[in-house]
C-alpha positions in Angstrom: 46.5 -14.4 34.5 46.2 -10.7 33.6 42.7 -10.6 35.0 43.8 -12.3 38.2 46.7 -9.8 38.5 44.3 -6.9 37.9 42.1 -8.1 40.7 45.1 -8.7 43.0 46.4 -5.2 42.1 43.2 -3.7 43.4 43.4 -5.7 46.6 47.0 -4.9 47.4 47.5 -1.4 46.2 44.6 0.5 47.6 43.8 -1.3 50.9 40.1 -0.5 50.5 40.6 3.2 51.2 37.7 5.1 49.6 37.4 8.6 48.6 34.2 10.6 48.7 32.1 10.1 45.6 33.1 12.5 42.7 30.2 14.1 41.0 29.4 12.4 37.8 28.2 15.4 35.9 30.4 16.7 33.1 32.7 19.4 34.1 35.4 21.3 32.2 38.0 24.0 32.8 36.5 25.7 29.8 32.8 25.7 30.8 30.9 26.8 33.9 27.2 26.8 34.8 25.6 30.0 33.6 24.6 32.6 36.1 21.0 33.7 35.4 21.6 37.1 37.0 24.9 37.7 35.1 23.2 36.7 31.9 20.6 39.3 32.3 23.2 41.9 33.2 25.0 41.6 29.9 22.3 43.8 28.2 22.8 46.6 30.7 25.1 49.5 29.7 28.5 49.3 31.4 28.5 53.0 32.1 26.2 52.5 35.1 27.9 52.4 38.5 25.2 50.1 39.8 23.0 47.5 38.2 19.7 45.8 39.0 19.8 42.0 39.7 16.4 41.1 38.2 16.2 37.8 40.1 16.7 39.3 43.5 15.5 42.9 43.0 18.7 44.1 44.7 21.3 46.5 43.3 24.6 44.9 42.4 27.7 47.1 42.0 29.8 47.1 38.9 33.4 46.3 39.9 35.3 49.1 38.2 38.5 48.3 40.2 40.0 45.0 41.3 42.8 44.6 43.9 44.1 41.1 44.3 46.6 39.6 46.7 48.4 36.4 45.6 50.2 34.6 48.5 53.0 32.4 47.1 55.2 33.0 44.1 55.6 29.4 42.9 54.3 28.4 39.5 50.7 28.4 40.8 50.9 31.8 42.3 52.7 33.4 39.4 50.4 31.6 37.0 47.3 33.0 38.9 48.8 36.5 38.8 49.4 36.3 35.0 45.9 34.9 34.3 44.0 37.4 36.5 46.0 40.3 35.0 45.0 39.1 31.5 41.3 38.6 32.4 40.9 42.0 34.1 42.8 43.8 31.3 40.3 42.4 28.8 37.2 43.5 30.8 36.1 46.9 29.6 34.3 47.9 32.8 37.4 47.2 35.0 39.0 50.6 34.8 41.9 49.8 37.2 43.3 46.6 38.7 46.4 45.8 40.8 47.8 42.4 41.7 50.3 42.0 44.6 52.3 38.8 44.9 53.9 37.9 48.2 56.8 35.4 48.4 58.6 34.1 51.5 61.9 33.4 49.7 64.4 36.2 48.8 64.1 35.4 45.0 61.6 33.5 42.9 64.3 32.1 40.7 66.9 31.0 43.3 67.8 27.3 43.5 66.4 25.6 46.5 68.2 22.3 47.2 65.0 20.9 48.9 63.0 21.8 45.8 65.5 20.8 43.1 62.7 19.2 41.1 62.3 18.6 37.4 59.0 19.6 36.0 57.3 17.9 33.0 55.1 20.6 31.6 52.4 18.8 29.7 48.6 18.8 29.0 47.1 21.4 31.2 50.4 23.2 31.8 50.8 23.6 28.0 47.3 25.1 27.8 48.5 27.8 30.2 51.8 28.5 28.4 50.0 28.6 25.0 47.4 31.1 26.3 50.1 33.4 27.7 52.6 33.0 24.8 55.2 31.2 26.9 55.5 28.0 25.0 58.3 29.1 22.6 60.5 30.0 25.5 59.6 26.8 27.3 60.6 24.9 24.2 63.9 26.8 24.1 64.8 26.1 27.7 63.3 22.6 28.0 63.9 19.1 26.8 61.3 17.2 24.7 59.7 14.8 27.1 57.7 12.8 24.6 60.6 10.3 24.1 62.8 9.1 26.9 66.4 8.4 26.0 67.6 6.4 29.0 70.8 4.9 30.2 71.0 2.2 32.8 74.4 2.0 34.5 75.0 -1.2 36.5 77.6 -1.6 39.3 80.3 -2.6 36.8 79.9 0.6 34.8 78.3 -1.1 31.9 75.7 1.1 30.2 72.5 -0.2 28.6 70.6 2.2 26.3 66.8 2.4 26.7 64.5 4.4 24.5 60.7 4.5 24.6 57.7 6.8 24.2 57.6 8.1 27.7 54.8 10.7 27.1 53.6 10.4 23.5 52.6 13.7 21.9 48.9 14.2 21.6 48.0 16.5 18.7 50.5 19.4 18.6 51.3 19.3 22.4 54.9 18.4 23.1 55.7 18.0 26.8 58.9 19.5 28.1 61.3 18.8 31.0 62.5 21.9 32.7 64.0 22.6 36.1 61.7 24.2 38.7 63.8 27.3 39.1 64.1 27.8 35.3 60.3 27.5 34.9 59.7 29.8 37.8 62.1 32.3 36.2 60.2 32.0 32.9 56.9 32.9 34.7 58.7 35.6 36.8 60.0 37.3 33.7 56.5 37.4 32.3 55.2 38.9 35.5 57.8 41.6 35.5 56.5 42.8 32.1 53.0 43.4 33.5 52.8 46.9 35.0 49.8 45.9 37.1 51.6 43.2 39.0 53.9 43.9 41.9 56.1 41.2 43.3 57.3 41.4 46.9 59.9 38.9 48.2 61.2 38.1 51.7 57.8 38.6 53.3 55.0 36.3 54.5 51.3 36.6 55.4 50.6 36.7 59.1 46.8 37.2 59.1 44.0 38.6 57.0 40.7 40.2 58.0 37.4 40.3 56.2 35.5 43.5 56.7 31.7 43.6 56.4 32.0 47.4 55.8 34.3 48.3 53.0 37.3 50.6 53.4 37.2 54.1 51.8 38.6 52.6 48.6 36.0 49.8 48.5 38.0 46.8 49.6 36.7 44.3 52.0 40.0 42.4 52.8 43.1 43.5 54.7 46.3 41.5 55.1 49.0 41.8 57.8 52.4 41.0 56.3 55.7 40.3 58.0 59.0 41.4 56.4 61.6 38.7 56.9 64.4 41.2 56.3 63.4 43.8 59.0 61.0 41.8 61.2 58.4 44.6 60.9 54.8 44.1 60.1 52.8 46.0 57.6 49.1 46.3 56.9 48.0 46.0 53.3 44.4 47.1 52.6 41.6 47.3 50.0 41.7 43.8 48.5 38.8 42.2 46.7 40.4 38.8 46.3 43.1 36.8 48.1 44.5 33.8 46.2 46.3 31.2 48.4 49.0 29.5 46.4 51.7 29.0 49.1 51.7 25.2 49.1 50.6 22.4 51.4 51.3 24.3 54.6 49.2 27.2 53.5 48.8 29.9 56.1 45.7 31.2 54.3 44.0 27.8 54.5 44.9 27.6 58.2 43.1 30.9 58.8 40.1 29.8 56.7 39.9 26.7 58.8 39.9 28.7 62.0 37.3 31.2 60.7 35.1 28.4 59.4 35.2 26.5 62.7 34.2 29.7 64.6 31.4 30.3 62.3 30.1 26.8 62.8 30.4 27.2 66.5 28.4 30.5 66.4 31.4 32.8 67.1 32.9 30.8 69.9 36.1 28.7 69.7 35.5 25.7 67.5 34.8 22.4 69.2 36.9 19.2 68.7 34.0 17.5 66.9 33.7 20.2 64.2 35.2 19.7 60.8 35.9 22.5 58.4 35.4 22.1 54.7 38.9 23.7 54.3 40.6 20.9 56.2 42.7 18.5 54.2 41.7 14.8 54.0 44.3 12.2 53.2 43.9 8.9 51.4 46.3 6.0 51.2 48.9 5.7 48.5 52.0 3.4 48.4 54.1 6.4 47.4 52.8 8.6 50.3 55.4 9.0 53.1 58.4 8.1 51.0 61.4 10.3 51.8 63.7 11.9 49.3 67.0 13.9 49.0 68.2 15.9 46.1 71.9 15.9 45.2 73.3 18.6 42.9 75.7 17.3 40.3 78.1 18.8 37.8 76.4 19.4 34.4 78.5 17.2 32.2 79.9 14.6 34.7 81.7 11.4 33.7 79.2 8.5 33.8 81.6 5.6 34.0 85.2 4.7 33.3 86.2 2.6 30.3 84.8 -0.9 30.6 85.8 -3.7 28.1 85.2 -2.1 24.7 83.3 0.8 26.1 85.3 4.1 26.4 84.9 6.6 29.3 81.4 8.1 29.0 80.4 11.7 29.8 76.8 12.4 30.6 74.6 13.9 27.8 72.4 16.6 29.4 69.3 15.7 27.3 69.4 12.1 28.4 68.2 10.3 31.5 70.5 8.1 33.7 69.6 5.4 36.2 72.4 4.0 38.5 71.7 0.6 40.1 73.0 -0.2 43.6 74.9 -3.3 44.6 72.3 -3.8 47.3 69.4 -3.9 44.9 67.2 -6.8 45.7 69.3 -7.7 48.7 69.0 -5.5 51.8 65.9 -3.2 51.7 67.5 -0.8 54.2 70.5 -0.3 52.0 68.8 -0.6 48.6 69.1 2.8 46.9 69.0 4.1 43.4 69.9 7.3 41.7 67.7 8.8 39.0 68.8 11.7 36.9 66.3 13.4 34.6 67.2 15.4 31.5 67.8 19.1 31.3 68.7 21.5 28.5 72.3 22.5 27.8 75.6 22.0 29.7 75.3 25.2 31.8 74.0 25.1 35.4 73.7 21.8 37.2 71.9 18.5 37.2 70.1 16.8 40.1 69.9 13.2 41.3 67.0 12.1 43.4 67.4 9.5 46.2 63.9 8.2 47.1 63.5 5.5 49.8 61.2 4.3 52.6 61.5 6.1 56.0 63.2 3.1 57.6 66.2 3.3 55.2 69.7 3.6 56.7 70.2 6.9 55.0 67.7 8.5 57.5 68.6 6.6 60.6 72.4 6.1 60.7 74.1 9.2 62.4 77.3 8.4 60.5 75.5 9.2 57.2 74.8 12.8 58.4 78.6 13.5 58.1 80.6 14.2 55.0 82.9 11.1 55.4 80.1 8.8 56.3 78.0 9.8 53.3 80.9 9.6 50.9 81.7 6.1 52.1 78.1 5.0 51.9 77.7 6.3 48.3 81.0 4.8 47.2 79.9 1.5 48.6 76.4 1.5 47.1 77.4 2.9 43.7 81.0 1.8 42.9 80.4 2.6 39.2 80.0 6.4 40.0 83.1 8.6 39.9 82.1 10.6 42.9 85.1 12.9 43.0 84.3 14.1 39.5 80.5 14.0 39.8 79.8 16.2 42.9 81.6 18.9 44.8 82.7 18.3 48.4 80.6 21.2 49.8 77.5 19.9 48.0 78.1 16.4 49.3 78.4 17.8 52.8 75.1 19.7 52.4 73.5 16.6 51.1 74.6 14.5 54.1 73.3 17.1 56.6 70.0 17.6 54.8 66.8 16.2 56.3 65.3 16.0 52.8 61.6 15.9 52.2 58.7 13.6 52.3 56.1 12.8 49.7 52.6 13.8 50.9 49.7 11.3 50.8 47.2 12.3 48.2 44.9 14.8 49.8 42.5 17.7 49.1 40.1 19.8 51.1 36.7 18.5 52.3 34.8 20.6 49.8 36.3 24.1 50.4 38.1 26.1 47.7 36.5 29.6 48.1 35.4 31.8 51.0 32.9 34.6 50.4 33.0 37.6 52.7 29.6 37.8 54.3 27.5 41.0 54.1 29.9 42.6 51.6 28.0 44.7 49.2 30.8 45.0 46.6 31.7 41.2 46.7 35.0 39.9 48.0 36.5 36.5 48.7 39.4 34.1 49.1 40.3 31.1 46.9 42.7 28.2 47.2 44.7 26.7 44.3 47.7 24.4 43.7 49.1 22.6 46.7 47.1 24.8 49.0 44.0 23.0 47.6 45.4 19.5 46.7 48.7 17.8 47.2 50.0 14.4 46.2 53.3 12.5 45.3 54.8 13.3 41.9 53.8 9.9 40.4 51.9 11.3 37.4 53.7 14.7 37.0 50.5 16.6 37.6 51.5 18.9 40.5 52.6 22.0 38.5 50.2 21.2 35.7 47.1 21.0 38.0 48.2 24.3 39.7 48.3 26.0 36.3 44.9 24.4 35.5 43.5 25.9 38.7 44.7 29.4 37.6 43.1 28.9 34.2 39.9 27.8 35.8 39.7 30.8 38.0 40.3 33.2 35.1 37.7 31.3 32.9 35.0 31.5 35.6 35.6 35.3 36.0 35.5 35.7 32.2 32.2 33.8 31.8 30.4 36.1 34.3 31.4 39.4 32.5 30.5 42.2 33.0 32.0 41.8 36.5 29.6 42.9 39.2 29.6 42.1 42.9 27.0 39.5 42.3 28.6 37.8 39.3 32.0 37.9 41.1 30.6 35.9 44.0 29.0 33.5 41.6 32.3 33.1 39.8 34.1 32.2 43.0 31.4 29.6 43.9 31.5 28.2 40.4 35.3 27.9 40.6 35.0 26.1 43.9 32.4 23.6 42.5 34.7 22.8 39.5 38.1 22.6 41.2 36.9 20.6 44.2 35.4 17.9 41.8 38.6 18.0 39.8 40.8 17.7 42.9 38.9 14.7 44.2 39.2 13.0 40.8 42.9 13.8 40.7 43.5 12.4 44.1 41.8 9.1 43.1 43.9 9.0 39.9 47.0 9.2 42.1 45.9 6.1 44.0 45.4 4.0 40.9 48.1 5.6 38.6 51.7 4.7 39.2 52.4 4.6 43.0 55.0 1.7 42.8 57.4 3.3 40.4 60.0 4.1 43.2 61.3 0.6 43.4 59.9 0.1 46.9 61.6 -2.9 48.6 59.7 -5.7 50.3 57.8 -8.8 49.0 54.4 -7.2 49.1 55.5 -4.0 47.3 57.4 -6.0 44.7 54.3 -8.2 44.0 52.1 -5.1 43.8 54.6 -3.4 41.4 54.4 -6.5 39.2 50.6 -6.3 39.3 50.7 -2.6 38.4 52.9 -3.3 35.4 50.6 -6.2 34.3 47.6 -3.9 34.7 49.2 -1.2 32.6 50.2 -3.6 29.8 46.9 -5.4 29.8 44.9 -2.2 29.5 47.2 -0.9 26.8 46.5 -4.0 24.8 42.8 -3.8 25.3 42.7 -0.1 24.3 44.3 -1.0 21.0 41.6 -3.5 20.0 39.7 -2.2 16.9 36.2 -0.8 17.5 36.5 -1.5 21.3 39.7 0.5 22.2 39.0 4.1 23.1 35.3 3.2 23.4 34.9 0.8 26.2 38.6 0.1 26.9 41.0 2.9 27.7 44.7 2.9 28.8 45.7 2.7 32.4 45.3 5.8 34.5 49.0 6.8 34.3 48.7 6.7 30.5 45.5 8.7 30.4 47.4 11.8 31.7 48.6 12.1 28.1 45.1 13.5 27.3 45.1 16.0 30.2 45.1 18.9 27.7 41.8 17.6 26.2 40.0 16.1 29.2 39.2 17.0 32.7 40.5 14.8 35.5 36.9 13.8 36.1 36.7 12.5 32.5 39.9 10.6 32.9 38.7 8.9 36.1 35.4 8.0 34.5 37.3 6.4 31.6 39.5 4.5 34.0 36.5 3.3 36.0 34.6 2.4 32.8 37.5 0.2 31.7 37.6 -1.6 35.1 33.9 -2.3 34.9 34.3 -3.5 31.3 37.1 -5.9 32.2 35.3 -7.4 35.1 32.2 -7.6 33.0 34.1 -9.5 30.3 35.6 -11.7 33.0 32.1 -12.5 34.4 30.9 -13.4 30.9 33.9 -15.7 30.3 33.3 -17.4 33.6 29.6 -17.8 33.0 30.3 -19.2 29.5 32.8 -21.7 30.9 30.4 -22.9 33.6 27.5 -23.2 31.0 29.5 -25.2 28.5 31.3 -27.3 31.2 28.0 -28.3 32.8 27.2 -31.2 30.5 30.6 -32.7 31.3 
């Protein structure tokens, strides 16, 4: 039966949507292919302003100054600024460096109701916080995410305690839950302590230009920036590198697509049949397209009134709560659930996520966009919640009027993560990271962690090519692209086979697929515990493999998941062949 469910899971969940083949060569965020030219340059004294590239016979300039523009001050952008600042500070030949960070919002730490997410900083994210000395503060402001202390509150108000190893600790790495704005504040405070980093808020990138002839200060990139406060534009010059970290709707990536299409068309406007390597390519996932709203709650709200021998319960900040709806399993267009993740302390606020399919009543009934209509709807769906004590009236009105958000389908670029300025003697380029490079639903909690991994990878590639010259700088950007594109494709595939049915999607097919997903997870967990075979030919399900994200690349995780699938079907084929062989005499 588990084998049958496993096969059925593959048929139902993925709908035969394929992803371009991920390179099978070993890759790591902590290794890169050696650059022969850079290796030879290490023996040349750093005092020279120009070096000879032995392989090409050309002179390559030592980069004594670096000027970087980071677009976007989310975790990926701030992480890139911190990592690049550290790398350049530790390079002896880089005499001066400056990093400018642009952010559209007025503050990097302000609460955005449409981004009121909880982050689980784990694996690759912890590698970043460890490297920059931020883990102690993360532990101080976050909640241990290795064990989940859950509370299921039914419609009568009865509470059922649930406790299990949600994200078991691997080695010394303890994952932490933390709100998005608190984690951004943590990174922002670190940025403010770096004199070489300048943060500019309330401004956005309009355009950038690549110059074949450097400016008087040596830069090959200029950026036109719009101030959202004054409406005036400003030209920023002399950049060697632009880092795009402004999310899925990246303006930098849009400009790269336009530039790439023109170059393919020979300078003319790109034709409709041209495809840029910077364009995003989506793949199917059952979680893609789901819509969500975020409701801001009081920090220590009453969970339920007294029921039988149960006294009135007040929410514990460090615990998780799940409220069932009276329409659960009945009407899919009314079926709703509230999930509240843990946070540290009683100060501030808590958030509840409402996640449904697009055809749900909450998105299509005009009455539910009014305060009274939304209050009546929530009171009807969740009679166990004391709404007057849980949420303020102005917040409930904002929630009713909000259009919410939509989970993106898993996607990444079609091979593009870096752009090298052509004919530039000193070396200059543009790179993508975070959601500007890859985007997906929050199924595996890898959004913020993969963005920080991209920042670490960029810094590592630059470190490995030291001393930094125009030639080695270009090689580093190309090596970065090769690594993160392969990682992004593997991560997108992991999103398809990980845990896409965790959102209680209604409907017979989705319910059956969710059952198959659970059977698949439990079966692989059992196989991975078999002595001598577990962790050799059998590995846990993809969603559980993310526990090892701090030790393995996403490509390695995908290889282990695929290897387990082949082993299972191989075992099934052997069992079937044995049955047919021994049953033949009868």
